[in-house]
ROKE-21012 format. One record per atom (N, C-alpha, C): x, y, z. Coordinates in steps of 0.2 Angstrom, whole numbers, plus 2048, in hexadecimal, padded with zeros to 3 digits. Layout:
! ROKE-21012
XYZ...
***
This chain:
! ROKE-21012
7B77E97AD7B37E67B27B67DF7B47B67DE7BB7B97D87BD7B47D57C27B27CF7C07AC7CB7C47AF7C57C87AD7C47CE7B07BE7D27AA7BA7D57AB7B47D67A77B07D97AB7AB7DE7A87A87E37AB7A47E77AA79C7E57B07987E67B07917E57AF78E7EB7AA7897EB7A97857F17AE77F7F27AE77C7F77B37767F87B37717F27B876F7F07B976B7EA7B57647EB7B37617E57B075B7E57B47557E97B07527ED7B474C7F17B774F7F77B77557F97BB7587FE7B77568057B17568057AD75680B7AF74F80F7AF74A80B7B174480F7B87448127BC74780E7C37488107C474C8177C07528167C175681C7BE7538227B974E8227B674B8287BB74782C7C07458297C574182C7CA7468307CA74C82F7CF7518327CC75283A7D175283E7CF7538457CD75B8467C775C84A7C576384B7CA76784E7CF7648527D47688557D976B8507D976884A7DE76A8457DB7718427DD7778447DB77D8427DE77E83B7DA7828377DD7848317E37898327E778982D7ED78D82D7EC79482E7EF7988327EE79F8327F57A28347F57A98337FB7AD8357F97B283A7FB7B28407FA7B88457FF7BD8447FC7C28408017C883E8017CD8447FE7CC84A7FF7D084F8047CE8548087C985280D7C78578147CA8568157CF85181B7D285081F7CF84A8257CC84B8287C98468267C28458237C183F81F7BB83D8247B68398247B083A8287AB8368247AA8308267AB82A8237AB8248207A48238197A382081679D82081879A81981A79481981C79081381578F80F81579180980F79080481178E7FD80E78A7FA80F7877F480A78A7EF80D78E7EA8087917E580A78E7DE8057897DC8067857D68047897D08077887CA80578B7C47FE7897C27FA78E7C07F378D7BF7F27887B87EE7837B97ED77F7B47EA7827AD7EC77F7A77E97817A17EB78979F7EF78C7A37F17937A27F779479E7FB78F79D80179079980679579C80879979880D79E79B8097A379F8037A579E7FF7A97A27FD7A67A97FC7A07A97FB79D7B080179E7B480779D7B180D79D7B580E7A57B780D7A97B380E7B07B48097B27BA8037B07BA7FE7B27BF8017AF7C68037A97C68057A67CC80C7A97CF8107AB7CA8167AF7CC8157B57D08107B97CD80E7BF7D080B7BE7D78077B97D88047B77DE8097B57E380E7B17E18137AF7E68187B57E88197B97E381D7BF7E481A7C47E98137C57E880F7C97ED8107C67F480E7C07F580E7BD7FB8157BD7FF81A7BC7FB8217BC7FD8237C38008217C87FC8237CF7FD8207D180481A7CE8068177D080C81B7CE8128207CA8118247C78178207C281B81A7C181A8167BC81E8167B581B8187B48148187AE81181E7AC80E8207A680D8267A380A82479E8058237A07FE82179C7F98267967F88247907F882878A7F782B78A7F08317887EF8347887E88307827E482E7847DE82A77F7DA82E7797D88347797D98387737D783776E7DD8357707E283476B7E882D7687E782976A7E38227677E38227607E181E75C7E481E7557E28187537DE8127567E080C7557DC80B75A7D680A7587D080875D7CB80075E7CB7FE7647CC7F77657CC7F47657C57EF7607C37EC7607BD7E57627BD7E27617C37DB7627C37DA7667CA7DA76D7CA7D97717D07D27707D37CD76D7D07C776C7D37C77667D87CC7627D87CD75C7DC7D275E7E27D175B7E87D575C7ED7DC7597EC7E175D7EE7E875B7EC7EA7557F17F07527EF7F374D7F47F67507F97F37517FF7F57558047FC7538077FD74C80780374A80A80974C80580874D7FF80E74F7FA8107567FC80B75A7FF80D76180080F76280780D75D80C80F75E81381775C81381975780F81F75580F82475A80D82275F80982776580882576B80C82176A81182076F81681C77581381877380E81377980C80D77981080D77D81480777E8198017808168017848107FC78680C7FD7858057F87848017F97827FA7F47867F67F67897F07F278C7EC7F27897E57EC7877E37EB7847DC7E67887D87E67877D17E278B7CD7E17897C67DE78D7C27DD78C7BB7DC7937B87DE7937B27DD7997AD7DA7967A77D579A7A47D279879E7CF79E79B7CD79D7947CA7A37917C37A178F7BE7A67917B77A478F7B67A57887B07A37857AE7A477E7AE7AB77C7AC7B07817AC7B777F7B27BB7807B87B77817BF7BA7817C17BC7887BC7BB78D7BE7BD7947C37B87977C77BA79B7CC7B679F7C87B37A57C87AD7A67C67AA7AD7CB7A77B17CC7A97B77D17A77BB7CE7A57C27D079F7C47CD79C7CA7D37997CF7D279A7D57D77977DA7D47947E07D778F7E37D578C7E97DB78D7EE7DA78E7F47DF78E7F97DE7887FE7E37847FF7E277E8037E777F80A7E477C80F7E877B8157EA7748147F17728137F376C8127F37678187F476A81E7F57668247EE7648277E97698267E27678287DE7648227E176481C7DE7608167D77648157D776A8157D176E8137D277480E7CD77580A7CD77B8067CB78180B7CF78680A7CE78C80E7CA79180B7CB7928047C77978007C87957F97C37987F57C47977EE7C079C7EA7C279F7E57BF7A47E17C07A47DA7BC7A67D67BD7A77CE7BC7AE7CC7BF7B07C77BF7B77C47BE7B77BD7BA7BB7BA7B97BC7B37BB7C37B17BF7C47AD7C17CB7AB7C57CB7A47C77D17A27CA7D179B7D17CF79C7D47CC7977DB7C97987E07CD79A7E07D47987E57D979A7E57DA7A27E07D77A57DF7D87AD7E37D37B07E67CE7AD7E97C87B07ED7CA7B77F17CF7B67F57D17BC7F17D37C27EC7D77C07E87D97C67E47D37C97E27CE7C57DF7C87C87E47C57CD7EA7C47CB7EF7C17CF7F07C57D67F07CC7D67F07CF7DC7EA7CE7E07E47CE7DD7DE7CC7E17DE7C67E47E17C17E07E17BA7E37E67BA7E97EC7BE7E97F17BE7EE7ED7C27F47E97C77F37E57CA7F87E17C57FC7DD7C17F87D97BC7FB7DC7B77FF7E27B57FD7E67B08017E97B38077EB7B98077EE7BD80C7E87BE8117E27C080F7DD7C18147DA7BB8177DA7B58137D77AF8167DC7AC81C7E37AD81B7E87AA81F7E97AF8257E97B68247EB7BB8297E57BD82D7DF7BD8297D97C082C7D87C782B7DD7CA8277DD7D28267DD7D381E7DB7D881C7DB7DA8157E27DA8127E27D880C7E97D98097EA7E08067EF7E18027F17E77FF7F47E77F87F37E17F57F77E07EF7F37E37E97ED7E37E97E97E67E37E87EE7E47EE7F17E47EE7F87E57F37FB7E17F38027E07F88067DC7FC80B7E080180D7DE8058127E18068187DC80581E7DE8078247DA80D8277DD8128297D981882B7DC81B8317D78208347D98248397D582A8357D18298347CB82F8317C78348377C683A8357C783F83A7C68458387C284783C7BE84D83B7B98518417B885783F7B685C8457B48618467BA86684B7B986A84C7BF8678507C586A84F7CA8678527D18668597D086A85D7CD8698647CC8648667C68618627C385D8637BD85885D7BD85585B7C28518557C384A8577C08488527BB8418527B983C84E7BD8368517BE83284D7C382B84D7BF8288477BF8228467BC81E8417C08178417C081383D7C48128367C08138317C481282A7C180E8267C680B8207C380881B7C780A8147C58098107C980B8097C88078047CD8077FE7CC8057F97D08097F97D68077F77DC80B7F77E28117F37E28127EE7DD8187EB7DC81D7EE7D781B7F37D481F7F77D081E7F67C88197F17C78177EF7C08127F57BD8117F57B780C7F97B380D8007B58148027B581580A7B681380E7B08108147B180F8187AC80F81F7AE8108247AA81182B7AC80A82E7AC8088337B18028367B180383D7AF8098407AF80A8477AD8108477A981184D7A581784D7A181D8507A482284F7A28298507A582A8587A682685C7A38278637A38258677A98218637AD81E8667B38228637B98238677BE8268657C58208637C982085D7CB81A85B7D081D8587D68198597DB81B8577E28158537E681784F7EA81284C7F080B84A7ED80B8457E98048437E88018407EE7FA8407EE7F683D7F47F083A7F17EF8347F37E98307F17E38317F57DD8317F27D78327F67D682B7F97D482A7FF7D28248027CC8218007C88257FC7C18227FA7C08217F37C58247EF7C48247E77CB8247E47CB8227DE7D18217DA7D38287D77D482D7DC7D68347DA7DC8367DE7E083B7DC7E583D7E07E58457E07E88487E57EB84F7E47F284F7E47F58547E07FC8557E07FE85C7DF80485E7E08068657DF80A8657D880986B7D580C86C7CE80E8737CE8148747CB81787B7CA81687C7C381187A7C081087C7B880F8837B88138867B381288D7B38168917B881A88E7BC81E8917C28198937C78138907C780E8927CD80D88B7D080D88B7D780B8857DB8048847DB80187F7D87FA87E7D87F98777DA7F38767DD7F186F7DF7EC86D7DA7ED8677D87E98647D37E585D7D67DF85C7D37DB8567D57DB8527CE7DE84C7CE7DE8487C87DA8427C97D58407C57D183A7C57D58357C17D88307C47DC82B7C17D98277BB7D28267BC7CF8217B77CE8257B07CC82C7B17CA8307AB7CF8347A97D48367AD7DA83B7AB7D78427AC7D18437AF7CF84A7AF7D284D7B57D48537B47D88577B97D585E7BA7D58607C07D28677C27D786A7C77D78707C77DB8747CC7D78757D27DA8737D87D78747DE7D887B7E17DE87E7DF7DF8857E17E68867E07E888D7E07EF88F7E07F18917E77F788E7E97F988F7F08008917F08028977EF8098997F080B8987F78128957F78158937FD81388C80080F8897FD80D8827FF81387D7FC81587880181A8747FF81886D7FF81286B80180F8648018088657FF8078607FA80085F7F87FB85E7FE7F585F7FD7F085E8037EF8568037EC8548097EA84D80A7E284D80A7DF8488087D88478087D584580F7CF8478117CC8458167CA83D8157C883981A7C68328197C08318147BB8368147B683680F7B78388087BD83B8077BF83E8017BC8447FF7B88478047B484D8027B88548047BD8538087C185980A7C98588097CD85D8097D485C8097D786080F7DC85E8117DF8628177E68648157E886A8167EF86D8137F28728187F88748177FB87981A7FD87F8157FB8858177FC88B81380089081780589281380A89781680889E8158098A281A8078A981A80C8AD81F80F8B281D8138B68218188B282581B8AD8228218AA82581F8A482A8188A382B81689D82F81189982A80F89382D80B88F82980588C82E7FF88C82B7FA88982F7F688482B7F288182F7EE87B82C7E787D82A7E587B8247DE87D8227DB87681F7D487681F7D187181B7CD8758157CC8718107C887480A7C386F8087BC8718087B786D8057B886D7FE7B88677FB7BA8667F47B48687EF7AE8687F27A886A7EE7A78717EE7A78757F47A687C7F47AD8807F47B387D7F57B98807F47BA8857FA7B68847FF7B78898057BC88680A7C088A80D7C58888127C488A8197C688681D7C58878257CC8868287CE88B82C7D588B82F7D48878367D98838377D987F83D7DE8818427E48838407E98868447EB88D8437ED8908497EF8978487F589984D7FB89784A80189884E80689C84A80B89E84D8118A284A81689D84881489684881989184681788E83F81B88983D81988683781687F83980F87F83780B87983880A87683180C87083080B86D82A80B86682A80A86282480A85B8248048588277FE85B8277F885882A7F68518277F384D82B7F08468297EA84482D7E584382A7DF84182E7DF83A8317DC8388377DB8328397D682E8357D68288347D18248307CA8268317C88288377C18298397C08318387C58358367C483C8357C384083B7C483D8417C38418477C98458497CF8438477D58468497DA8478447DE84B8457E484D8407EA84D8437EF84A8407F684A8427FA84F83E7FE85384080285883C80985984080D85C83C81485E83F81486684081886884581886F84781F87084A82287684982887884C82787D85282087D85481E88285982288186082587B86182987A86783187B86683387D86083A87F85E83C87A85983A87485883B87085283586C85083686984B83086584882E85F84D82885F84F82585985381E85885081C85285381585085081085285680A8548538048578577FE8538557F98528597F38508577ED85585A7E88568567E385A8587DC8578557D785A8577D08588557CF85B84E7CA85884A7C985A8437C78618427C58648487C386B8487C987084A7CF86D84C7D487184E7D58718567D086E8597D186E8617D68698637D886A86A7DC86686D7E286486A7E68698687ED8688657F286586A7F485F86A7F985C86E7FF85986B80585B86E80B85886B80B85086D80D84C86880E84586A81584286981A84686682084386582584686982984286D82E84587283584287183683F86C83D83C86B84284186984983E86984E84286684D84485F84F84985C84E84B85584884E85384684F84D84085284A83C84D84783584E84683184A84382D84D83E82B84A83982884D83382484882F82084A82A81C84682581884182981484382E81083E83180A83B82D80883582D8038328297FF82D82E7F982E82F7F58298337F382382F7F481D8337F38178307EB81682F7EA8128297E38118277DF80D82D7E38098317E08068377DF80A83D7E281083D7E18158427E58148487E980E8487ED80D84E7F481084F7F78128497FE8158497FE81B84480381F84680582484180C82383F80D82383981482383681782A83581E82A83582183083582883083282B83583083283682F83683983583B83683783F83983D84683B83B84884183C84F84383B85384384185883F84285C83F84886383D84786884084A86F83D84987183D84286F84283E87184283786E83D83286983983586583483185E83583185B83282C85383282B85082B82C84B82B83184882583284182583183E81F82F83781E82E83581A83483081D83882D81A83E82681A83F82381784481C81784681C81984D81681C84F81481C85680D81C85780A81B85D80381B85E80182285E7FA82385D7F782A85D7F882E8637FA82B8697FB82F86F80383087080782E86B80E82F86B81282986E80E82487181281F87481481A86F81881587181A80F86D81E81186782281686782681886182B81385F82B81185882F80C85683280E84F83980E84E83C80F84883C80984483A80983E83A80483984080383584380983384880982E84C81082F85381082E85781682E85B81682985D81C82686181D82086482482086782581A86A82C81986483181885F82F81485983381385382F81184F82D81684982A81584382F81783E82F81383983481483283181082D83581282783480F82382D80F82282B81681E82581681782581481482081180D81F80F80B8188108058178138028118157FF80D8108008068107FC80180C7F580280F7F080080B7E980180E7E77FD8147EB7F78157EA7F381B7EE7F58217F27FB8217F57FD8267FB7F98297FD7F48258037EF8278097F18248097F581F8107F681B8107FD81981680081981880781781C80781181B80C80D82080D80782281480882981580682C81C80783181C80283582280283A8237FD8418248018468217FE84D8228018528257FC85582B7FE85A82E7FA86182C7FD8658297F886C8277FB87082D7FB87682C7FF87B8317FF87F8317F98818377F78858387F18818387EB8838347E58808347DF87A8307DF8768307DA87082C7DA86A8307DC86482D7DC85E8307DD85A82C7E285482E7E484F82A7E884C8247E584B81F7EA8488197E88428187ED83D8147EB8388127EF83980B7F383780B7F98388057FD8328048018307FE80382B7FC80782E7F880D82A7F981382C7F68198267F481D8267EE8208207EC8248217EF82B81C7EE83081C7F18368217ED83B8247E78398297E483D8307E883C8317EB8368377EE83583C7E983283A7E383183F7DE82F83E7DD8278387DE8248377DD81D8377E381983D7E581783E7EB81383F7E980C83C7EC80783C7EA80083D7F07FC8417F07F78427F67F283C7F47ED8397FA7EB8337F97E68377FB7DF8367F77DA83A7F87D48367FE7D083A8037CE8388087C983D8097C483B80C7BE83F80D7B88448127BA8438177BE84881C7BF84781E7C784A8247C88498267CF8418277D18408277D78398277D983882A7E083482E7E28338317E882B8327EA82A8347F08238367F281D8317F081E82B7F28198267F18128287F480D8267F18068267F48028207F380081C7F87FD8157F77F68167F67F38137F17EC8137F07E880F7F57E18107F57DD80B7F87DC8057F47D97FF7F67D87F97F27D47FB7EC7D67F97E67D27FA7E17CB7F67E17C67F97DD7BF7F67DE7BE7F27D7
***
């Protein structure tokens, strides 16, 4: 369990804040402007934490930097050494090194063995505390506390939810290309705390996270039969959703987590079905002689995007949740696949194949505003961070080697490789942890 409380303005701050001009607004980042200049922020080592205090702040700084919206100031440039995070810092010392925001904090151990971590976020130019929180948890959760603090900082400055306290399920791959072993694995969104979820004797594909719970669906060819499993991550409990010969992608969840949507192949064509996870009853949504596959719900559950070759090559279509009103939305050169609706509802991510290359891009649900974010030899399988601002995907290089995971934000400028112990593909991003 992890408990949090809020810290009010530090002692003595009220008198200081009264001298600040009302016109001096608190620092913020407008992330709707497109390419944003990263905000200089100083993240100081937490007091009384020793090595642990430094490790926590290193994770916070790394999270913020990786978002592309923040530029952590080098610690060697710091003038003031924070010894009491309850007191206002010397703002002039931080303004002179252009740290527009400042993070201070403390780490300690309670008498019952729990870890206590607290932080304060300061606007150095306005001379005000922006937010402050403290957390009580078990010492082994220190890294998660760091992610939660980074989320709180991100939200306070951008006005939108962060995405650092999340996990990613993916397919860990090893061995030569013609005899590749694949097993399901999970890690923190920054690549830390990776562990296997299945053994290496199974062939697994396309894990999908529930948007409402810490559970996933995935495909397994255990016993040479394609089956879809539902796995509870916290308990490890696994159950078979069904046997689906000819299925190549695992189902995706509905926004409420009560249904899954999938493509089932019969007599050379494929159509889209939904399944109620409680009753296991299926409902058919498309009925064509084409291959309709890759369905993904809109966050309100009212619409579905999918790919179909009914027009001669793979393109993206949108329909109502009951299968009505099927309309094509992609009209660019090449073919489109693996559509995924943003958690914000404003965009659909996709893979586009054109000119011998694979690109990851986004478009609006009506097909307008198509933008390519990154292009390479083989990019595929986008998945959204829960705040709808960042995508993760996998990239297969030309020639030798295997796939690796990458993230990219909606500007297309901030691309990062996600460290994994070996090859990795088919990422699926979790909702924020509770």
